[in-house]
C-alpha positions in Angstrom: 8.5 -23.9 6.9 6.8 -20.7 5.8 3.8 -19.9 7.9 3.9 -16.5 9.6 1.0 -16.4 12.0 -0.3 -12.9 12.8 0.6 -12.8 16.5 4.0 -14.2 15.8 5.4 -11.7 13.4 7.8 -10.3 16.0 9.6 -13.7 15.8 12.5 -13.8 13.4 12.2 -16.2 10.5 15.7 -16.9 9.3 15.3 -16.6 5.6 12.7 -13.9 5.8 15.3 -11.4 7.1 16.9 -11.5 3.6 13.7 -11.2 1.6 12.5 -8.0 0.0 9.4 -7.1 -2.0 10.3 -7.7 -5.7 7.1 -6.9 -7.7 4.3 -4.4 -8.1 0.6 -4.9 -8.0 0.6 -6.5 -4.6 -1.0 -5.3 -1.4 -2.9 -6.6 1.6 -6.5 -7.5 0.8 -9.0 -4.6 0.5 -11.9 -3.5 -1.6 -14.5 -0.8 -1.4 -17.2 -2.0 0.9 -16.4 -4.6 3.6 -13.5 -6.3 1.7 -15.1 -9.7 1.6 -16.9 -11.8 -1.0 -20.6 -11.9 -0.9 -21.1 -15.3 0.7 -22.5 -16.7 -2.5 -19.2 -17.1 -4.4 -17.3 -20.1 -3.2 -14.1 -19.3 -5.1 -12.1 -20.0 -8.3 -8.9 -18.9 -9.9 -7.8 -15.4 -10.5 -4.8 -14.2 -12.6 -2.9 -11.0 -11.9 0.1 -9.6 -13.9 3.1 -8.2 -12.0 6.3 -6.5 -13.0 9.6 -7.2 -11.2 11.1 -4.2 -9.4 14.3 -6.1 -8.5 16.3 -8.9 -10.1 15.8 -11.7 -7.6 15.7 -15.4 -7.0 14.1 -17.7 -4.4 10.7 -16.1 -5.1 8.1 -16.6 -2.5 4.4 -15.6 -2.4 2.6 -14.3 0.7 -1.1 -14.6 1.2 -3.3 -13.1 3.9 -6.7 -13.8 5.5 -7.7 -10.4 6.8 -9.7 -7.4 5.5 -10.8 -3.9 6.3 -14.0 -4.1 8.2 -15.3 -1.0 6.4 -13.7 1.8 4.3 -11.4 3.6 6.8 -12.3 1.1 9.5 -10.2 -1.4 11.4 -7.4 -2.1 9.0 -6.8 -5.8 9.8 -10.0 -7.5 10.9 -9.4 -11.3 10.7 -11.4 -13.1 8.0 -14.6 -14.7 9.0 -13.5 -18.3 8.2 -10.6 -20.5 7.0 -9.8 -20.2 3.3 -8.0 -22.7 1.1 -5.4 -21.4 -1.3 -3.4 -22.8 -4.2 -1.1 -20.9 -6.5 1.4 -20.9 -9.4 3.6 -18.4 -11.2 3.4 -18.1 -14.9 6.9 -17.2 -16.2 7.8 -16.9 -18.9 4.3 -16.6 -20.3 2.8 -20.1 -20.7 5.2 -21.9 -18.3 3.6 -22.6 -14.9 5.7 -23.1 -11.8 3.7 -24.6 -8.9 3.8 -22.9 -5.5 4.0 -25.1 -2.4 3.5 -24.4 1.3 5.6 -26.7 3.5 5.8 -29.1 0.6 2.0 -29.2 0.1 0.4 -27.8 -3.0 -2.3 -26.1 -1.0 -2.6 -24.3 2.4 -5.5 -23.5 4.8 -5.1 -19.9 6.1 -6.7 -19.2 9.4 -8.6 -15.9 10.0 -6.1 -13.1 10.6 -3.0 -15.1 9.4 -0.4 -14.5 6.8 1.2 -17.4 5.0 4.5 -17.5 3.2 5.1 -20.0 0.5 8.2 -22.2 -0.1 10.8 -20.7 -2.5 10.0 -21.2 -6.1 12.9 -22.2 -8.3 12.9 -19.3 -10.8 15.0 -16.1 -11.3 13.1 -13.0 -12.4 14.9 -10.0 -13.9 14.1 -6.5 -13.1 11.4 -5.1 -15.4 10.1 -8.5 -16.4 6.4 -9.2 -16.5 5.0 -12.4 -14.9 1.6 -13.6 -13.8 0.4 -15.2 -10.6 -2.5 -17.6 -10.6 -4.3 -17.9 -7.3 -7.1 -20.4 -6.5 -9.2 -19.6 -3.4 -12.0 -21.8 -2.0 -14.5 -21.5 0.9 -17.5 -23.5 1.9 -21.0 -22.5 0.9 -22.0 -19.4 2.8 -18.5 -18.5 3.8 -16.4 -15.5 2.5 -12.9 -14.8 1.3 -11.1 -11.4 1.1 -11.4 -9.4 -2.0 -8.1 -8.0 -3.1 -6.5 -4.7 -3.9 -6.5 -5.0 -7.6 -9.2 -5.3 -10.2 -8.4 -7.5 -13.2 -7.6 -6.1 -16.6 -8.2 -8.2 -19.7 -5.6 -6.1 -21.5 -3.0 -7.4 -19.0 -4.0 -11.1 -19.6 -5.9 -11.0 -16.3 -9.3 -12.4 -15.2 -11.0 -14.9 -12.9 -13.6 -17.7 -13.0 -15.2 -17.2 -9.6 -18.6 -18.8 -9.2 -21.1 -19.9 -6.6 -20.2 -23.5 -7.6 -16.5 -22.9 -7.2 -14.6 -21.9 -10.3 -12.1 -24.4 -11.8 -8.6 -24.6 -10.4 -6.3 -23.7 -13.3 -3.2 -23.1 -11.3 -1.5 -26.2 -12.8 -3.1 -26.3 -16.2 -5.8 -24.6 -18.2 -6.6 -21.4 -20.0 -6.5 -18.0 -18.3 -9.9 -17.0 -17.1 -11.2 -14.3 -19.5 -14.2 -13.3 -17.4 -14.4 -10.9 -14.5 -12.6 -8.0 -15.9 -12.4 -4.9 -13.7 -13.4 -7.0 -10.6 -11.4 -7.2 -7.4 -9.9 -10.6 -6.8 -7.9 -12.5 -4.2 -4.2 -12.4 -5.0 -0.8 -12.3 -3.3 -0.4 -9.7 -0.5 3.3 -9.6 -1.2 5.8 -11.2 -3.6 9.2 -11.6 -2.0 12.6 -12.7 -3.2 16.3 -12.6 -2.6 17.8 -9.7 -4.5 21.0 -9.9 -6.5 21.8 -6.4 -5.3 21.3 -6.5 -1.5 21.7 -3.3 0.5 19.4 -1.1 -1.7 16.3 0.7 -0.3 13.2 -1.2 0.5 10.2 1.1 0.9 6.9 0.6 2.8 4.2 2.8 1.4 1.6 3.6 4.0 -1.4 5.8 3.3 -4.9 6.0 1.9 -6.5 5.9 -1.5 -4.2 8.5 -3.0 -1.2 6.3 -2.8 -3.3 3.2 -3.3 -3.9 4.6 -6.8 -7.6 5.6 -6.8 -8.1 7.9 -9.8 -5.1 6.5 -11.6 -6.2 2.9 -12.4 -4.8 1.6 -9.1 -1.4 2.8 -9.9 -0.8 6.2 -8.3 2.1 8.6 -8.1 4.1 6.4 -5.8 4.1 3.4 -8.1 5.0 5.7 -11.0 7.8 7.2 -8.9 9.4 3.9 -7.9 8.6 2.1 -11.2 11.0 -0.8 -11.5 13.9 1.0 -9.8 13.0 0.5 -6.1 11.6 -2.3 -4.0 8.3 -1.1 -2.5 5.4 -2.6 -0.7 2.1 -0.8 -0.5 0.0 -1.2 2.7 -2.4 1.6 1.8 -6.2 1.4 2.4 -8.8 3.7 0.8 -10.5 6.0 3.3 -7.9 5.2 6.0 -6.8 8.0 8.3 -3.7 8.7 10.4 -5.8 8.3 13.6 -6.2 4.6 12.8 -2.4 4.3 13.4 -1.7 7.1 15.8 -4.9 7.7 17.7 -6.0 6.2 21.1 -6.3 2.5 21.1 -5.7 2.0 17.4 -2.0 0.9 17.2 -2.8 -2.8 17.6 -4.9 -2.7 14.5 -1.9 -2.1 12.3 0.7 -4.2 14.1 0.8 -7.0 11.6 1.5 -4.7 8.7 4.4 -3.0 10.3 5.6 -6.2 11.9 5.5 -8.0 8.6 7.3 -5.2 6.8 10.1 -5.1 9.4 10.7 -8.8 8.7 11.3 -8.3 5.0 14.1 -5.8 4.9 12.2 -2.5 5.0 14.6 0.5 5.2 12.3 3.4 4.6 8.6 4.3 5.0 6.7 6.8 2.9 3.8 8.0 5.1 1.0 9.8 3.2 -2.0 9.8 5.7 -3.6 13.1 6.7 -6.3 14.2 4.2 -8.9 11.9 5.8 -8.1 13.3 9.3 -8.7 17.0 8.6 -12.4 17.0 9.1 -12.4 15.2 12.5 -9.6 16.8 14.6 -7.9 20.1 15.3 -4.3 20.5 14.1 -2.8 20.3 17.6 -4.6 17.0 18.1 -3.4 15.8 14.7 0.2 16.8 15.6 0.0 14.6 18.6 -1.3 11.7 16.5 1.5 12.4 14.0 4.2 11.9 16.7 2.7 8.6 17.7 2.1 7.5 14.1 5.6 8.4 12.9 7.3 6.9 15.9 5.5 3.7 15.3 6.5 3.6 11.7 10.1 4.5 12.5 10.5 1.1 14.0 10.4 -0.3 10.4 12.7 2.3 8.8 13.4 6.0 8.1 10.1 7.8 7.7 9.3 10.5 5.2 5.9 12.2 5.4 4.2 13.8 2.4 2.6 17.2 2.3 -1.2 17.1 2.0 -2.8 17.7 -1.4 -6.0 19.8 -1.8 -9.6 18.9 -2.2 -11.8 21.0 -4.5 -15.0 21.0 -6.4 -15.4 22.0 -10.1 -18.0 23.0 -12.6 -16.0 21.8 -15.6 -14.6 18.5 -14.4 -11.3 20.2 -13.2 -10.4 21.2 -16.8 -9.5 24.7 -15.5 -8.5 26.3 -12.3 -11.0 29.2 -12.6 -14.0 26.9 -12.2 -12.7 25.2 -9.1 -13.5 26.0 -5.5 -12.1 24.7 -2.2 -14.2 21.8 -1.2 -16.6 22.1 1.7 -16.4 21.8 4.7 -14.0 24.8 4.4 -12.6 24.1 7.8 -10.5 21.3 6.2 -8.5 23.8 4.1 -7.1 26.0 6.9 -6.2 22.9 8.8 -4.4 21.5 5.7 -2.5 24.8 5.2 -1.5 24.8 8.9 -0.4 21.2 8.8 1.7 21.6 5.7 3.4 24.7 7.0 4.3 22.8 10.2 5.5 19.8 8.2 7.6 22.0 5.9 9.3 23.5 9.0 10.4 20.0 10.0 7.3 19.3 12.2 9.0 21.0 15.2 8.3 19.1 18.5 10.0 18.1 21.7 11.5 14.7 22.3 8.3 13.9 24.4 6.1 14.7 21.3 4.8 18.1 22.2 4.3 20.0 19.0 5.9 23.4 18.7 4.9 26.4 16.6 6.3 27.0 13.2 9.7 28.8 13.6 10.1 27.7 17.2 13.7 27.7 18.5 15.4 26.6 21.6 17.3 23.7 23.0 14.3 21.4 23.4 12.9 21.8 19.9 13.6 19.0 17.5 13.0 18.9 13.7 12.8 16.1 11.2 16.2 14.6 10.6 17.5 15.3 14.1 18.1 12.6 16.6 15.1 12.0 18.7 12.6 13.1 16.0 10.6 10.3 14.4 10.7 11.8 10.9 13.7 11.7 8.6 12.2 14.4 6.5 9.2 15.3 4.3 8.4 15.0 0.6 6.8 18.0 -1.1 3.7 16.9 -3.1 1.1 19.6 -2.6 3.2 22.3 -4.3 3.4 20.0 -7.4 -0.4 19.9 -7.9 -1.6 23.3 -6.8 -1.3 26.3 -9.1 0.3 28.2 -6.2 1.2 27.3 -2.6 -1.9 26.9 -0.5 -4.3 27.7 -3.4 -6.6 24.9 -2.2 -7.3 23.8 -5.8 -5.6 21.6 -8.4 -3.7 22.5 -11.5 -5.9 22.1 -14.5 -6.4 18.5 -15.6 -4.5 17.0 -12.6 -7.5 15.4 -11.0 -10.8 13.9 -12.1 -12.6 14.0 -8.8 -11.0 16.8 -6.8 -9.3 14.5 -4.3 -7.1 12.0 -6.1 -4.5 12.7 -8.8 -5.5 11.2 -12.1 -3.0 9.8 -14.5 -1.8 13.2 -15.6 -1.4 14.5 -12.0 0.2 11.3 -10.8 2.7 11.3 -13.7 3.6 15.0 -13.0 4.2 14.3 -9.3 6.4 11.3 -10.1 8.4 13.2 -12.7 9.1 16.1 -10.3 10.5 14.0 -7.4 14.0 12.5 -7.4 13.6 9.3 -5.3 17.4 9.0 -4.9 17.3 12.1 -2.7 15.3 10.2 -0.1 15.9 6.5 -0.8 19.4 6.3 -2.2 20.4 4.7 -5.5 18.1 2.6 -7.7 18.2 -1.1 -7.7 20.1 -3.1 -10.3 
């Protein structure tokens, strides 16, 4: 019971139909670079803190053995070798609950596979903090995926990875205090049976902006949903929309969408576009958008976000006057054109032929209409630019010209009412 092999995610798993994501700080493995350990480390135990977004029981952990081949590259390249995983849940602090897989205290995960644990006999209330301990091991010269989150000693996190194999402290032992601010292998998802079924479950698809780069791996989406909505991030830094909607790329993302459709997803927040602007014309991107949104709509109602700017600055973005639109300048007119089209409901025909802003006629469909893959859009760009289409950031909203920092992310989250798009908050 509990193994979801990558090719078989289209098969229904009876209990999984009721499961929803119930915690933050989880995501499929990724890291800047190639996403794998260095071939010298052979493993050890890592500890990550999570906060429950739903009151739930029957908690189960999901682990994956895939990685991004390169930043913005193939999103789900199978790992290079089998990895061995053990885990426990620390809740309340100091009480360790073992995690089993088909009754065994460890599991071997084949390259490209996702594995779901047996249910753990604990209830976790919304807003509660808890910790996962994950032991991963490989043979000498082999590699394991590095995860989405760097450890924070302030959160009671750390790891004891070493070339000799760090100690397994999933059942007993002190929390590793080394390895702060390093990326570790941890659960790709934490699922459970909610006490308030029927509420929204949101898949967050995008690039580094929603992954949380620039905001300590949090980002405006995590701030927006907080502990009020179930959400699962499947966002990779440097990834582009073309990786989902371009020629020959859909198979690279099947497991992510297939997995999310198995765990009760009702909505998709789609943020990709900024990394596409330099490579393709807007008409080409509009075609990719149709394919991308149609693909995502199989999992739930899709809301796309407007594209935020990219700028340079001579004073670390402390003011607007010392900013300039980031070169290459061609990106900015494309961004403006894309945002105008999206704000008009991304007009297109049922066959996916993009139409001009303001187009009318019986064949023109807009977001929210039957036959259009989008349910609507979420305005983000207007929240961070001093005026529409300014191409720069409000003062202090970014620290690098591309990603919202904590100030910018908090401002975005405060200005959006999630209930407008995703219904009432969880209990």
